[in-house]
C-alpha positions as CSV (number, residue, x, y, z in Angstrom):
1,R,-23.7,-36.8,17.4
2,R,-22.6,-35.2,20.3
3,V,-24.1,-36.8,23.2
4,N,-22.8,-35.2,26.4
5,A,-23.3,-31.5,24.7
6,I,-24.6,-27.9,27.0
7,S,-26.4,-26.2,24.5
8,Y,-27.5,-23.5,26.9
9,I,-27.3,-22.1,30.6
10,Q,-29.8,-20.5,32.6
11,V,-28.0,-18.0,35.2
12,D,-29.4,-15.9,36.7
13,G,-33.0,-15.9,34.9
14,A,-30.9,-15.3,31.6
15,T,-30.6,-17.9,28.7
16,L,-27.0,-18.4,27.3
17,E,-26.3,-19.9,24.4
18,G,-22.8,-20.7,22.6
19,V,-19.8,-21.6,23.7
20,D,-17.9,-18.6,24.8
21,P,-21.1,-17.3,26.8
22,I,-21.5,-20.8,29.1
23,R,-17.5,-21.4,29.1
24,Q,-17.5,-17.1,30.7
25,A,-20.5,-18.2,33.3
26,V,-18.9,-21.3,34.1
27,F,-15.6,-19.8,34.8
28,S,-17.3,-16.5,36.4
29,H,-20.0,-19.7,38.5
30,F,-16.1,-21.0,39.4
31,A,-14.0,-18.1,40.1
32,S,-16.7,-16.2,42.6
33,H,-16.4,-19.8,45.0
34,F,-12.3,-19.3,44.7
35,K,-11.8,-16.1,45.1
36,A,-9.7,-13.9,48.4
37,S,-12.3,-13.1,50.9
38,N,-10.5,-10.3,53.0
39,V,-12.3,-13.0,55.6
40,E,-9.2,-12.3,59.3
41,R,-8.7,-15.6,59.6
42,Y,-6.3,-17.1,62.7
43,G,-2.4,-17.8,63.2
44,V,-0.8,-20.5,64.7
45,E,1.9,-18.1,66.0
46,N,1.0,-17.3,69.2
47,L,-0.7,-20.5,70.0
48,Q,0.4,-22.3,72.5
49,F,0.3,-25.8,71.9
50,K,1.1,-27.9,75.3
51,R,3.9,-30.1,74.7
52,L,4.4,-34.6,75.2
53,N,7.4,-35.0,78.0
54,W,9.9,-37.6,76.5
55,P,8.7,-41.3,77.6
56,D,5.1,-39.9,75.5
57,S,6.6,-38.7,72.8
58,G,8.3,-42.3,72.5
59,S,6.0,-44.5,72.7
60,L,4.4,-42.2,68.7
61,I,7.2,-44.3,67.3
62,K,7.0,-47.7,68.6
63,P,6.0,-50.3,66.5
64,F,2.8,-52.0,66.5
65,S,1.7,-55.5,69.4
66,V,0.5,-58.3,67.3
67,D,-2.2,-57.9,69.1
68,E,-3.2,-53.9,68.6
69,V,-2.7,-55.3,65.2
70,K,-5.0,-58.3,65.6
71,A,-7.4,-55.6,68.1
72,A,-7.4,-53.6,65.3
73,V,-8.7,-55.3,62.1
74,W,-11.0,-57.8,64.2
75,D,-12.6,-54.9,65.4
76,C,-13.6,-52.6,61.2
77,G,-16.6,-54.8,60.8
78,S,-18.2,-52.6,64.5
79,F,-19.1,-49.8,62.8
């Protein structure tokens, strides 16, 4: 006895039955979602990003203080 089986599906008003037609319909459905399109996508090649100065960039790699960790943990339930 098959519990999780698809015996038929409707695609564009037509009822499809059998493994191969259903497989092809499912494949076509998802293929249409993931096909390449001719949409112009912006790149980052010519963008000018702001740069951090040395003291600011150094603060990105410093260890967390005990007070910072405690504040973050105590703040977890506030949202």
